[in-house]
C-alpha positions in Angstrom: 55.4 -29.8 -17.9 53.6 -33.1 -17.8 56.9 -35.0 -18.0 58.4 -33.0 -15.1 55.4 -33.7 -12.9 55.4 -37.4 -13.9 59.1 -37.7 -13.0 58.6 -36.0 -9.6 55.6 -38.2 -8.8 57.5 -41.4 -9.9 60.5 -40.4 -7.7 58.1 -39.9 -4.8 56.3 -43.2 -5.4 59.6 -45.1 -5.5 60.7 -43.5 -2.2 57.3 -44.4 -0.6 57.3 -47.9 -2.2 54.0 -47.3 -4.0 53.7 -49.3 -7.3 51.7 -46.7 -9.3 52.5 -46.0 -12.9 51.3 -42.6 -14.2 49.9 -42.3 -17.7 52.0 -40.7 -20.4 49.5 -39.1 -22.9 50.5 -38.9 -26.5 49.9 -35.9 -28.7 46.5 -37.1 -30.0 45.2 -37.6 -26.5 46.4 -34.1 -25.4 44.7 -32.5 -28.4 41.4 -34.3 -27.8 41.5 -33.3 -24.1 42.2 -29.7 -25.0 39.3 -29.7 -27.5 36.9 -31.1 -24.9 38.2 -28.6 -22.3 37.7 -25.7 -24.7 34.1 -26.7 -25.6 33.1 -27.3 -21.9 34.8 -24.0 -20.9 33.0 -22.1 -23.6 29.6 -23.6 -22.5 30.3 -22.8 -18.8 31.5 -19.3 -19.5 28.5 -18.6 -21.8 26.0 -19.9 -19.3 27.7 -18.1 -16.4 27.9 -14.7 -18.1 24.5 -15.0 -19.8 22.6 -15.7 -16.6 24.8 -13.7 -14.2 26.3 -16.7 -12.4 29.7 -15.4 -11.6 31.2 -18.7 -10.3 30.1 -20.6 -13.4 31.6 -18.0 -15.7 34.8 -18.0 -13.6 35.0 -21.8 -13.8 34.5 -21.6 -17.5 37.4 -19.2 -17.9 39.6 -21.5 -15.8 38.6 -24.5 -18.0 39.4 -22.5 -21.1 42.8 -21.6 -19.7 43.5 -25.3 -19.0 42.6 -26.1 -22.6 45.0 -23.5 -23.8 47.7 -25.0 -21.6 47.0 -28.4 -23.0 47.3 -27.1 -26.6 50.7 -25.6 -25.7 51.7 -28.9 -24.1 50.7 -30.9 -27.2 52.6 -28.4 -29.4 55.7 -28.8 -27.3 55.4 -32.5 -27.4 55.2 -32.5 -31.2 58.5 -30.5 -31.4 60.4 -33.1 -29.3 
């Protein structure tokens, strides 16, 4: 998924004449990012649901979902 987005952005940058190079994270960077997202998501969800702050809990769940997606992306990257 990251590769597809990078290719589309690179194509658009070339058409617009913008010299921006996008980062291409390796598997270790994806795993570290996923771990950080899961920890932050768990903290946010815990605070949100413990103190009744709905938006904080919802944000925590979304961050956890992003962490799970990053884990899947790093797993797919390792199979290539």
